[in-house]
N, C-alpha and C positions, 0 to 999 in steps of 0.2 A: 508514630514513628515506625518506619519499616526497617527491619533488620536486613542489611545488605552484606554484612560480613561479621563473622564471629570466629575468632582464632584463639587457641590456647597460647598463652604467653609463657607461663612457668608456674612451678609450685615453690612456695617459700615456707620457712619455719621460724621466721623472725624478721628483724629489720632488713629491708632490701631497697636498693636505689630505684627499682621499677616503680614502687608506690610513692616515690618522692618526686616524680617527674612532672607533677602538676595536672595529670590526667584525672578527671573526676572519677570517683569510686562509688559503686553501688554494691553493697554487701548483701549476701543471701545467707540467712542463719535459720536454724530450726532444730527440732529434736532429731535424733538419729532415726532414719527410715521414714521420715515424714514426706519425702519426695522432693528434696532440694534439687538434686541432680536432674530429676525428671522435669521439674519446673524450669530449670535453666535451659534444658534442651528444648522444651516446647516454646519458651520465650524466644530463644535464638533461632528456632526452626532448624535445628541440627541435631539429629539423633546421634548420640555418642559423643557429643562435645564434652559434657561432664559425664564421668563414668558413674552410672547408676548400678545399684546392687540390691538384691533382696535381703542381704545380710547387713544388719545395722552397723554403722561405724566405718563405712568404706572410705570416706574422706578423712585423711589423717594429716593433711597439710592445707595451707591456704592456697587455693588454686585461682590463678588470675587469667581472665579471658578479656581480650580486646574486642569490643563491640562497635561496629561501624567506624572503626578507627577514631572514636571520639570519647569513649569512656571504658573504664575497667569494670567488669562484673567480677566480684570477688566471692568465690564459693568457700565457705568456712566449714570446718568440721562440725558435726552435729553434737548436741549435748543430750544428756539422759542416757538411756540404755544403749550399749554397744557391745560387740563381742571382742574379747581380748583381755589381757591382764588389767587389773585395776590401775596400776601405775601407768601403763600405756594409754588407757582410756583417759585418765586424768590429764596426761600430757597433751593430747590433741584437743581435748575440750578446753584446757587452759589456754591453748593457742588462740582459739576463737574469742574467748573473753579478753585476752590481751589485745588482740587486734581492734576489737570494738570499743573497749573501755579504758585501755591504758596506753596504747601505742600513740605515736605522734600523727598517725594518719587520720584524715578527716573523710567521712563518707558523705556523699551527696544525699544518699538515701540508704536506709537499712530495711530490707525486705525480710520480715519475720514470718516464716511459713509454719502454719499449724495444720493439724488434721481436722477437716470440717466435721468428721464423724465423732471425734473425741472432744473437740473444743480445746480451749487453752488449758494445758496441764499446769501444775504447780511450777514445773521447770520453765514452761513458756512464760508464765506470769512473772517469774523471777527475772528472766531475760528481759522482758518488756520493762519492768521496773528499773533495771540497770540502764537500759537504753534511754528511758525517760530521764533518769538522774543525770545522764551525760548530755541531755537535750538533743538527742539524735532525731532526725526526720524519719519517722517510722511509717511503713505501710505493712499491713497484715494481710497475708494471702492465706485463705482457708482452702487448702488443697484437698483433692479427692471428693469434691462436692458431688461428682457424678455417682458416688457410692451411697449418698443419702437417699432415703425413701422420700418421695414427694410429700407424704403426710407428715414427715418430721422436719422438712426443710425450714419452714418459717419459725418453728419453735427453737430449732437448733441455732439459727442465726440470731434470734433474739437473745438467747443465752450467751452466745459468743460476743455480741455487741455490748451486752451488759458488763462483761468481764474486761473488755479491752479499752474501756474508758475514752471513747470518742476518737480513736484512731481510724484512719481510712481502712476499710475492710473490703477485700476483693474475693468474691466466690471464684474458685479456680478448679480446673481439672486439667492436669498435664496430659492425661490420656485422651480427653475429648476436645482439648483446645479452648475450653471455656475460660474467659477472663484474660486471655493473652493480650488482646488489644488494650484493655483497661489497664493492665499492668504496664504496658509500654507507655501509655499516656502519663501514668504516675511517675515513671522513671525519667521521662523527658521533662 
């Protein structure tokens, strides 16, 4: 799949008619500061489409992008550590859980982004378990693969594969463009 257009539609904080229009939805979720926005930007081949920040917890709403006028890419707030008040952090993390696990919206795919250097954390595995319980179609993207030392690569991916229980795993680097075409094939 070649990306020919990617446009920001809107940000939402709950039920919205946009997500009920029948357009397929692909959700991107991951820990705060794992590179969700950078992954979206590299996938869409548009710098600045999704606002990236070095500060954890930048995404506080559900951001909807229309890709190729054929599907919505849904950027969700991260979970885990973020800057801000505990109540504020809980509110936007709860928004992501609501959209994926409780809302009436159905996702064609859920892209769970993890840090290739860290591997799946307890929070990542908890999210994966919740998605599995809801029988979501899940693809795991191990971002920041370019930061791994060559000597650690095979060992790290064996460890990740062992923890993700048979789900599709894509080595990815938003910075270097590694894995972009494989992710596009999975989404289509």
